N, C-alpha and C positions, 0 to 999 in steps of 0.2 A: 388628353387635350388640349391645348391652349388654343385662345383666336389666330389666328392668324395674323400679320401684319405684312409694312414692304419691308425690307431690309435694304436701306442703305452706308455704301461703303463706305462714306464719309461720317459713319459715324462710330464703323468698326473701327475706323482710325484710330480714337479719341481714348482709346480702350488700350492698357496696356502689353495685353495678350498680342494685337495686331500694327501697333504702331509705327512697326519697322519693316510693313509685308507692302509688295507697291500697287496700282491698280489694280493693275492684270488679274495680280489674288486676290485686293480685295472683291473687284469684280466678280471672281468664283466661284468664294465664299457665300455670295448672294444668290450665286445661283445655284450654288450645291447645298445650303444648306439652306433658313428659317427665319425669323425674329416671329415668336410668339409670346401670348398676352397670359398670363397665370391667375383666377380670381384664388382669394386666399384660401390652403389646401395643401391638400400633399400632393405634392409633385412624380414622386417615384418613392418607390417602399424597401430598406432592407432587402437583399435576399433573392433580390425577382430581375433578373435576367438584362444586365447594362447596355439597356438600347441606344442611347442620348449624351449628345456630351452637351454641358446648357455654362452660357458664359451670363452672366445679370449686367442689365444693363440698367433698369432703375427700380426699385422699388427694397425689398427688406424681406434674405431665404434665413432658413433656421436648415441647418444639418445635426441630425441625430438619427444617437446608436442601440438596439437592446442590451442591456443588461441583466441581469438578473429577471427577467421578465417587465421589465422598467423601458421609458424611453430616456435615457440622458441625453439632454442637452450639448454638441462638441459649438456648433459655432454658430453665432448668430449675427450680421452683415447684412449691413445697405450699402459695402463697396464696388463701385460701378469696375466688372471687370474678372468679380470672383467669380471659379469653375469649379465645377466640380462633375458628377457623372460617370458619364465610359468614358474619361480618361486613361487609362492601361490598354484599349482597343487595338492601340498599336501593337499590342506581343502576343496575339490571339489566342490560340489555349495553349499557349504557354503562361498565361499569367487568366486568375480569380475577372470571369468575364459577368461579374454578377455587379448587383450596387454593394459596396458594403458597409451604407448607411441607409435613412430618411432624410428624404429633402423635403422640404415643406416652404410658403408664401406666404407672411401677414397681412402684404391688403396686395393689392391687384400690383405686380411685378411684372417686367415684361423682358425677356432674355433673347442672347440669339442662342438657332440648337441648330446639331450637326449629330447625321444620325449616326450611331459607329461607324459603321464602316467607311462615310467620307470620312471621319477625320481619321481613322486609323491610313490611308489611302491619301488624304495630306501630310501627315507627319513621315509615310514612307516617299514622299514622289520631293515635300518641300524642305525637308530637315535629315538625308542622310545623315550625316555624321553623330546629327545631334541627340540624334535616334536610336545609334552606338552606343554613345555616350549613358544615355539616359537606362538602357540597357544592360548594361556594362554595370553602373551605379547601382542598379535593383539588382539582379541577378546576383551579381555581389554580394551587394548587402549579404541578401537575402542565402545567402550559401554559406556566406561565413557562422550567419546568426544559427546556422544549422549547427554547422559542425561545432561552432564553443558548447551549441542545448544537446548535442547528442553529446560528446565528451563529457562536459557534465551528468550529463545521466548515465553513459558508460561508468563512472566516477562513482557513481551515488550505486552503481547496478553490481561495481564490483567490490565495493564495503559491503554489501548485504549476503553476495555470494563466496566471499571468503567469512564470514559470520556463518551461515551457513552451509557451506561446505565441514567446517569443522562440528557442526552439531549432528553435520551427520554422518561427522566421523566416527563418535564416542561411541552408537552406540549398534554403527553397522562394526565396528574393531568387538564390540561388547559380545554382540550376535556368532563373530568368525571365532571366538576365546571358547564360549560358548560350547558351542556347534564341539569344536575339537573337545571340552574337554571331555559333554554327553556319550562323543563316538568313547573312549576307554572307559565310564561306568556303567556302557552295554554292555563291554566283552567283560568285563569284570566282574558284571551282572549270569548273562550267558555259564562264563568261568565253576562262578557259587551254585550257578543253578544244577551244573553239571555234577560238584559234591552232595549235596546237600538230595539229588536223588538217587546217589552209591550209598548215601546213610541208613540209621536204623530207624524211619519215620513209616508209621502205621498211618493208615488215610486218612484217620483220623484228623493225626496229629497234620498233615501237612497238608491236608485240606483249612482246618485255621490259623497256620502259618500262610497262610496262603492268601486269606480272609483279613491278618495283620497286613499284609499287603498293601490290600487296598483301605484300610483303613491309613496306611501311610500314605501313601500316595490323596486320599483326599484329607487327609489332615491339613497339609503341605497347604493349599487353598485358602486353610478359615486358620493359622500363625496369628497368636497375637502378636504387637509388635512390642519390646520391650527395652530397658530403657539402659545403657551398658554397664550400669551394676545389676541387674536383672539379669542380666545375656549372661554377665560375667557367675554370679552367683549357681545361676541355675546349669551354667556349663563344669562348677566344682564340681555338684551336686553330681549328677549326669556318669561327670573323668573314674567318680570314685566307685559311684558303683557298677560297671562296669571293668572295672581293675581287681575292682574284689568278686567276679564271677569271672574273670579266668580272662578279659579280655585285652589282649598284649597292644599295646597302645590306644590302648579306650582313653583318651585323653586327646584323641585324633578324632577323634567319632564325634564325641560329646557334641563339639561345636553345631558340629552338621543337623541333631536330634534337637537342639536348641534353637535352630530356626524356624527348623521346620514347626516346632511350638509345640514337643515331644516332654513330658517329665520321666517321672523313675516309676509314676504308676504305671504308667504307660507298657514300662519294661520289663517292670512285673508278671505285667501279663503276655512279652514272648517266651519268658522262661516259663513261667506256668504250661504254657502250649506245650515248651522242650522239656519238662522236667524227665529226670532220666537219661535224657542226649548226652552224648560222649559232648567232652570238651570244644574238644577240636567240631562235632556238628554244632552246636551252641553257635561260638562263635561264626563260623559260616553262616549261619545264619542270621546271627546280630550286622554281617557284614552286607548281605543280602539286600535287607531291608533296611541299611546304611544308602549300598548303590540304589535303592526306588525313592530313597528322599534322594539326595541329591540328584536321581535325573530328572523329578518332576522339579523344581528349586532352578535346574538349569532352561527345562524346557521353560519356565518364566517370566525366565530373566531370559532367553532368547524373543517368544512373544510380545515382554515389556518393548524389551530394543525396535522390532519389524512394527512395533508397534510407535515406535519414537516417532522412525526414519520416516512409518505412511503420514503420522500428521506435520512434521516437517514437510511434509513434495507435499502435502493439503494446505499449508498455509503457505507456500512458494505459491502454489496454481491459483488461491483463492487471492494472495500478495498482491498478484503480476496481472488480475483477473483474467490469466490466460482463454481463452475459444467465446469470451464473455461480449456480449454490448456492450459498449459506450455507456450508454446513459439505462441504467437500470430500476428495480425497486429491494432495495436488501438489505438483512437486517445488520445493524449498524455498528452492532457485538463484534460479528464475523470482521470486519473490517479490520479493527480496534484486533481482537483477539491475535489476526496472520497477522499484525504491520509488531505485535507483540514478540514474537513468537521471531523474526525476522530481523529482527532488533535486539532478541539477548542474547548474543555476546557481546554487541556495544556496551549493553546498562551495565552486566555483567555482577560478580555475588555480594557485592558490596553497596548494591543500591536493592529497597527493597521493592518489588510494585506491589500494590494495594488497588484490586480495580472493582470498582461501587458502580454496578449495572445492574440497570431499571429493566430485566426482562418484561416486565411490560411492554413500555414503549414499539408505538406501530413502527413495520417499515419505513425506509426513506428511499422518496425518487430521487437517483443523484447519479454522478461516476463515475464509478468506486474507485477505479484505479486514481485517478488524481487525488480522491480524498487521501489512501492511502500515504499518496506525496509526500500531504499536509500532517497528517498523523506520523510518520518519520520526521519529517520537520522539526515539529511540535514535541515529538518526542527525545531524538539527537538533540533540541536546544536546552530543554531537561536535562537531561544524562549530563552534557556538557556543567551547564553551573551547576549541579552538587558536584562536581570535579572523582566523579568515580562514590562518595560512600553518601546515601540518604535514604527520603523515601517518594519513589515515584509515584501517584494514587493517574488511575485516569476512573472517570466519572459518569454516569450519564444518567437524566430527566430530562423531565418534558420540562418545555419554559414558552408557556402556553402555546400556539403555532407551532412553536417549532422544537427539534428534541438536541437541546446540548452537551453535546461533549465538555468534558473538562482537564486539561491534563496540567496538573499540576506540581509543583517543585518544590526541597524542602532546603535552595539554595542561598545563596545570599540578596538577592532578589532583584528587582530594574530599577536602577536611582530615576524618580520621580521627574529629573532632566531628562530623561533619552527614551522616556516610551511614547512622547507625543512623535519619535522618527523611530523606531524599531520593525513597522512597517516598510521605510521606505526605500527603493531599491539603493543596493552597493551599501547601506548603511549597516558597521556590527559592529558587535561589540568583543568578537574576539581578536588572537593577535593576528597582525597581519601574517596572510598564507592560508592564517587557520581557515576563513568563513567567509565567503564571495561577496554572504551580504545579501545574499539574492528569496532565504529557502523563504523567510517573513511576510514579502511582497507578490512569492510567486505562490503561497500558499493561500494569501487575502487575495488576492481574483483569481483561485479557484477555488473559493467559497465565495467574495460575495458577487463576480462575475457571475459565473459558471452555477453558483447554486442559489441567487438570494439571498442568502445570509451573511454574516458579518463577525468576526473574531475581532475582542478584544482581552485584555490583560488586565489582572490583578493584582498587586503587588506591594508585598511588605518581606523586610527580610527571615527566609523560613519557609516562607508562603508565598509561591510565585505561580501563579493559575492564570494559562489561557481559555477561551471561554469559547469556544464555536456554535454559535446558532446555526442548523439547518431548515428551513423552512417545510414543510410533512406535504404541506400541497404547492407540488412543484414546478407542474405541467411546460411554464415555457422557457425555466432549464434544458429542455432538449430540445428548444430550439437555437440555442443560445449556439454562434459561432462560432470561432478563432481568426476570421478573416482582419486584415489589414486595414487603416480608414487611407492609406494612398492619399493619394495627393488633395482630396475634397478638405 
């Protein structure tokens, strides 16, 4: 609270805000308002309830706003009639009624001051038409911006959802196919078991056969990775062995045994166990073991498919930060990983993804969902620059008191004369209709304004790097809001 002084209607008349008011209105202002003098220092702080409307009579004022934990100077003026404070009070609870910046004076300064309620009443009584016009412009612009913003977010979400649906469809379809095949194999196993049960097996041979079945099931999990050439050679060997032992269509069975990691030595064990058995009984036992192997392989396929589905769902949840607080402390690699999963289809098979993660990095305090938007924009730009072919490298490391994230591509690079413009709003190098020019601008504001970090670009043909630095100590970021500066 400053020192209260005498209010002079004639002085108010010299201000551009009040120059058209009549004597009665000026007297009303002096009666319901006041003149105060403030010493150098803070008049009001950003985020506090907006209780007063200030008009500068003489002196100098500075308006600041928090950004990345620092006070950024927006306006410095000694112009008489400059105003700030609760200028949106007339909108009541339909507008933000907190100060959207901090207000300082640099020398002894005088202000005409109206309480927020008085200012609101004055606007409603004196300027009803102007008030409606202001409200229409204010809410119309805000609604238009919200609609455009929502549409852009929905378009981005639609693109990601289409990719996610495609990614989910593949393992889901594989699981359905494997389940159907598994049902057939289990039915075949029951049939062959019935044949074996009526065969001429002594208890010891039957017990050995069951033991071989257990070994077969266990062996599937330990099957070696063979090259196509190695697999073909082994299939030929096993096919010849099966045909030589009277197994009809043994060439059809051989690939399954090879896939499970079996060789002729294992088949010889089976033959030794069933030595002396009729050919039909031996063939039934071989096919029973084949069904066992196929069943295990199909169950592994189902397990892999459902695990892939679960991974995709978890990645989508991590990417969207569903049910999580906006500001949190997270492992940056979880965010990068979920973004790569969500963009897998857009990245495509022609681009090799290399992850060089420093897993010793500490967690980062951040707005996780918004950082995912940054990674999406940078990776999307990198993929577009490579036109479907190249190497995308995502690298993390520590740089002083920051975590650094590099998104690197092997595209043609950003020309030197354009590098200073790439973070400008609406600037894009993409063809008309393919880019809004807002991706890097939004990314920069998220990193700089909300996290106190920075983005820089280093580029030569074949090696372009967007480097994001995020402070490891960033308590101030949690207090940053997205309020507008209004008419201050």
